[in-house]
C-alpha positions in Angstrom: -4.2 43.3 27.2 -3.1 39.5 28.7 -0.5 39.3 25.6 1.0 42.6 26.2 1.1 41.6 30.2 2.9 38.9 29.0 5.7 40.8 26.5 6.3 43.0 29.2 6.9 40.4 31.6 9.5 39.3 28.6 11.4 42.8 27.8 11.5 43.6 31.8 13.0 39.3 32.1 15.3 39.8 28.6 16.5 44.0 29.6 17.3 42.4 33.1 19.3 39.3 32.0 21.2 41.9 29.8 22.1 44.2 32.4 23.8 41.2 34.3 27.6 40.8 33.9 27.9 38.9 30.8 29.5 35.3 30.9 33.1 34.3 30.6 34.0 32.4 28.0 35.7 28.7 30.3 39.5 28.8 28.4 39.5 25.6 29.3 38.0 24.8 26.2 41.0 25.6 24.2 42.0 22.4 24.4 39.7 21.3 22.8 38.4 23.6 20.3 40.1 24.1 17.0 39.2 26.1 13.9 36.2 24.3 11.9 37.9 25.9 8.7 41.6 25.4 9.2 41.3 22.4 12.1 43.9 24.3 13.4 44.4 25.1 17.4 42.1 28.7 18.2 43.5 31.5 20.9 41.4 33.2 23.3 41.3 37.0 22.9 39.9 38.8 25.9 39.9 41.9 24.7 37.5 41.5 21.6 35.7 38.5 23.4 36.6 36.4 20.1 38.3 33.1 19.1 41.4 33.6 16.9 43.2 31.3 14.0 46.0 32.3 13.2 46.6 30.5 11.2 44.1 31.6 8.2 43.4 35.3 10.2 39.2 34.8 10.9 38.1 35.3 14.4 35.0 34.0 16.1 33.0 35.9 18.3 31.8 34.8 21.7 28.0 35.3 22.7 27.1 34.6 26.4 30.5 31.6 26.4 29.3 30.2 24.3 32.4 30.1 20.7 30.3 30.7 17.3 32.2 28.6 15.2 30.7 28.5 12.2 32.1 29.3 9.7 29.5 31.9 7.9 29.5 34.0 11.7 33.8 34.2 11.5 35.3 37.7 10.2 38.7 38.4 8.2 41.7 39.5 10.6 45.1 41.1 9.9 47.4 38.7 10.7 50.5 40.3 12.5 52.7 39.5 9.2 50.4 41.2 6.9 50.4 44.4 10.2 54.0 43.9 9.5 54.0 44.0 6.0 51.2 47.2 5.7 54.0 49.0 8.2 57.3 48.5 5.8 55.4 49.1 2.6 54.1 52.7 4.5 
């Protein structure tokens, strides 16, 4: 019984935290952060809440205001010149 009560309290606490406004990324961190693969500067994409390495076309997620800069966390994105090339080919 005590385990169920503890589990219920934990569930309520997590639900409350998730429903609150998420923590915003501190853009001042961009001055010291770099892409772990290219070692080049990153830019913040507010729309997707990711840090983007335009150099290699990889976006890293930000969770609860904390950038996840592990290479395996990154996802490939199309870079601008790839989009332009694709548009002119069609």
